[in-house]
C-alpha positions in Angstrom: 1.5 5.0 12.1 3.8 3.3 9.8 5.1 -0.3 9.5 7.8 -2.5 7.4 5.5 -5.3 6.2 8.5 -7.5 5.6 8.0 -9.3 9.2 4.3 -9.6 8.4 1.5 -11.6 6.8 0.0 -8.2 6.4 -2.2 -5.9 8.3 -5.1 -8.2 9.4 -4.9 -10.8 11.8 -4.2 -14.1 10.5 -3.9 -17.4 12.8 -0.5 -18.5 13.4 1.0 -15.8 11.2 2.4 -12.5 12.7 0.1 -9.3 11.5 0.5 -5.9 12.5 -2.9 -5.8 14.0 -2.2 -8.4 16.4 1.3 -6.7 17.2 -0.5 -3.6 18.2 -3.6 -5.0 19.7 -0.8 -6.8 22.1 0.7 -3.8 22.9 -2.2 -1.8 23.7 -3.7 -4.6 26.1 -0.2 -4.6 27.8 -0.6 -1.2 28.5 -4.5 -0.6 29.1 -4.8 -3.5 30.8 -7.9 -4.6 28.8 -8.2 -6.4 25.4 -8.2 -3.7 22.8 -9.8 -4.1 19.0 -8.2 -2.3 16.5 -9.8 -1.5 12.9 -7.4 -0.3 10.3 -7.9 1.8 7.3 -7.7 -1.4 5.0 -5.6 -4.4 4.2 -2.3 -4.5 3.2 -1.0 -7.8 1.7 1.8 -10.2 2.9 5.3 -7.9 2.4 3.3 -4.8 1.7 4.5 -1.7 3.8 2.9 1.3 4.9 4.5 4.9 5.0 1.0 6.2 6.5 -1.5 4.1 8.1 -4.3 5.0 10.1 -6.3 3.1 12.7 -8.7 3.5 15.4 -9.6 1.8 18.7 -12.5 2.7 21.4 -11.5 2.9 25.0 -13.7 3.8 27.7 -11.4 3.4 31.0 -10.4 3.3 33.6 -7.1 4.9 32.7 -4.1 3.3 34.5 -2.4 5.8 36.5 0.9 6.2 34.5 -1.3 6.9 31.4 -3.5 9.3 32.8 -3.0 13.1 32.1 -6.1 14.1 34.6 -8.2 11.4 36.3 -9.9 9.0 33.6 -8.3 11.1 30.6 -6.0 9.4 28.6 -2.5 10.9 28.1 -2.1 10.1 24.3 1.4 11.4 24.1 2.4 9.3 27.0 0.8 6.4 25.3 2.2 6.8 22.2 5.8 6.8 23.8 5.2 3.4 25.6 3.6 1.8 22.8 6.5 2.8 20.3 8.8 1.5 23.4 7.3 -2.0 23.4 6.2 -2.4 19.5 8.7 -4.2 17.1 10.9 -2.0 15.4 9.3 -2.5 12.5 6.2 -0.6 13.7 6.0 3.1 14.6 3.1 5.1 16.3 3.5 8.8 14.6 0.6 10.1 16.5 -2.4 9.2 19.0 -5.5 12.0 18.9 -8.9 11.5 20.1 -11.5 11.3 17.4 -15.1 11.7 17.6 -17.4 8.9 18.7 -18.8 7.9 15.1 -15.0 8.0 13.6 -14.3 5.0 11.5 -10.5 4.5 10.1 -11.9 2.4 7.2 -15.3 3.8 6.3 -14.5 7.4 6.4 -11.4 7.3 4.4 -12.3 9.3 1.1 -9.2 8.4 -0.8 -6.0 6.1 -0.7 -2.7 6.4 -2.3 -0.2 3.5 -2.9 3.1 3.9 -4.1 5.3 1.2 -6.1 8.9 1.6 -6.3 11.2 0.2 -9.1 15.1 0.4 -9.6 16.8 -0.7 -13.1 20.1 -1.1 -11.8 21.5 -3.4 -9.3 21.4 -1.6 -6.0 21.8 -3.2 -2.6 20.4 -0.2 -1.0 16.9 -0.5 -2.7 16.5 -4.4 -2.9 14.6 -4.2 0.4 12.0 -1.9 -0.6 12.1 -1.7 -4.4 11.8 -4.1 -7.4 14.7 -4.7 -9.5 13.7 -4.6 -13.0 16.9 -4.4 -15.2 15.4 -4.9 -18.8 17.5 -2.3 -20.7 14.4 -1.2 -22.9 11.2 -0.1 -20.8 8.9 2.4 -22.5 7.9 4.5 -19.5 6.1 7.1 -21.7 4.0 4.5 -23.0 3.2 3.1 -19.6 1.7 6.4 -18.6 -0.3 6.8 -21.6 -1.8 3.1 -20.9 -2.2 4.2 -17.3 -4.3 7.0 -18.5 -7.1 4.3 -19.0 -7.1 3.4 -15.3 -8.6 7.2 -14.5 -12.3 7.5 -13.3 -14.8 5.1 -12.2 -14.6 1.3 -13.7 -14.8 -2.2 -13.1 -11.3 -3.6 -12.0 -12.0 -7.0 -11.5 -9.1 -8.1 -14.2 -6.8 -6.9 -11.9 -8.4 -8.4 -8.7 -7.2 -11.7 -7.1 -9.8 -14.7 -8.0 -11.8 -15.6 -4.8 -12.1 -12.2 -3.0 -15.2 -11.4 -0.9 -15.6 -7.7 -1.8 -19.1 -6.9 -2.8 -18.0 -5.0 -6.1 -15.0 -4.6 -8.1 -15.8 -0.8 -8.8 -13.3 1.6 -8.2 -12.8 5.2 -9.0 -9.1 6.1 -9.7 -8.1 9.7 -9.4 -4.5 9.5 -10.3 -1.8 7.0 -11.9 1.3 7.8 -13.1 4.9 6.8 -13.4 7.6 9.3 -12.6 11.5 9.1 -11.9 12.8 9.7 -8.4 16.1 10.0 -6.6 16.5 7.4 -3.4 18.0 8.8 -0.5 20.8 6.5 -0.6 22.1 4.7 -3.9 24.8 2.7 -5.5 25.2 5.0 -8.7 27.1 8.2 -8.3 25.4 11.4 -9.7 25.5 11.4 -13.4 26.3 7.8 -13.8 25.2 6.3 -17.0 24.0 2.7 -17.5 24.3 0.9 -20.6 20.7 1.3 -21.5 19.8 2.4 -25.0 17.5 5.5 -23.8 20.3 6.3 -21.1 17.3 7.5 -19.0 16.8 7.6 -14.9 17.5 4.0 -13.0 14.6 4.8 -10.1 11.2 4.9 -11.0 7.9 4.9 -8.8 4.3 4.5 -9.6 1.5 6.4 -7.8 -1.8 5.5 -7.9 -4.8 7.1 -5.8 -8.2 5.5 -5.8 -11.3 5.6 -3.2 -10.9 2.1 -2.9 -8.6 -0.8 -3.9 -9.1 -4.6 -4.6 -7.4 -7.2 -3.3 -3.6 -7.3 -5.4 -4.9 -4.6 -7.6 -2.0 -2.4 -7.7 0.6 -5.2 -8.1 -1.4 -6.6 -11.0 -1.9 -2.9 -12.6 2.0 -2.6 -12.2 3.0 -5.9 -13.6 0.6 -5.3 -16.8 2.1 -1.8 -17.4 5.4 -3.2 -17.5 4.5 -5.6 -20.1 3.2 -2.4 -22.2 6.7 -1.0 -21.4 8.7 -3.7 -22.7 6.4 -3.9 -25.8 4.6 -7.1 -25.0 1.2 -5.5 -24.5 -0.1 -2.9 -26.6 -1.5 0.4 -25.1 -5.0 -0.6 -26.3 -5.0 -4.4 -25.0 -4.2 -2.6 -21.5 -7.4 -0.2 -21.8 -9.5 -2.9 -22.8 -8.9 -4.7 -19.3 -10.2 -1.8 -17.7 -14.1 -2.4 -17.8 -17.0 -0.1 -17.6 -18.7 0.0 -14.4 -21.8 -1.8 -15.4 -19.6 -5.0 -16.1 -20.4 -8.3 -14.2 -18.1 -8.2 -11.0 -17.1 -11.9 -11.4 -13.4 -12.3 -12.1 -12.7 -15.8 -12.1 -12.0 -15.8 -16.1 -10.6 -12.2 -16.3 -7.7 -11.9 -14.0 -5.7 -14.4 -16.5 -6.3 -11.8 -19.2 -3.7 -9.4 -17.3 -0.3 -9.5 -16.5 1.6 -11.2 -13.6 1.4 -9.4 -10.4 4.9 -7.6 -8.9 6.4 -8.7 -6.0 4.8 -7.0 -2.8 8.1 -5.8 -0.8 8.1 -2.8 -3.0 4.9 -1.7 -2.5 3.9 1.1 0.3 0.5 2.5 1.3 1.7 6.0 1.3 -1.5 8.2 2.2 -5.0 8.3 3.3 -7.3 10.8 3.1 -10.0 11.7 5.2 
């Protein structure tokens, strides 16, 4: 599935707040005539979107007649069609398929990928899903050199929101890089040169892949890397925030050492590998 996170408090159910999980469970209950608990691949924060998300639910029937392929067999294509008809426009079911009885959307995931979008010129077509960062001098090459320190297995408690309930802050990062890209719709015509000293690209994205992520981790990493890009923090200072795996997990005093988190509206969960 995919969803636009702007209307939700995140994936996970929250009392008094709209969540993607709640919207999906209500839609399934409407169609399958019983409460259906849905387990997602992981949490996403308020405002964060997902272009690729995976969830699972258990259903033993009986299958309502309109959704039966053969007696007591759920027609997954028909279920997808009907779910998309009643879910909010901000949520889309891409496919539904039977899975092994022991499949788990969260614990079976081997790798997750997040993408953060940034634009350097004012662009009304990017504002909803990209972060406007209009500083004229940003060294993306230095940011990529700093991002190299993220690769491998480390303790990332410096980039974790305080008060998290995870058992460990250790993650294995496989990829972390900045690269220019061309949006499908843009304000600036091809060949447009903004008044930037480097005359470089105007649209950038940061991609990071890991076996797991901590709460607020990607947004904190991006915010701190942008400090490197503006010369406000050295590559060595950034590297020092990436701790060895045997460092204590407590992050109460470490989060303030890193930079501010960037806004969530430009962040996408973009791929999950099983």
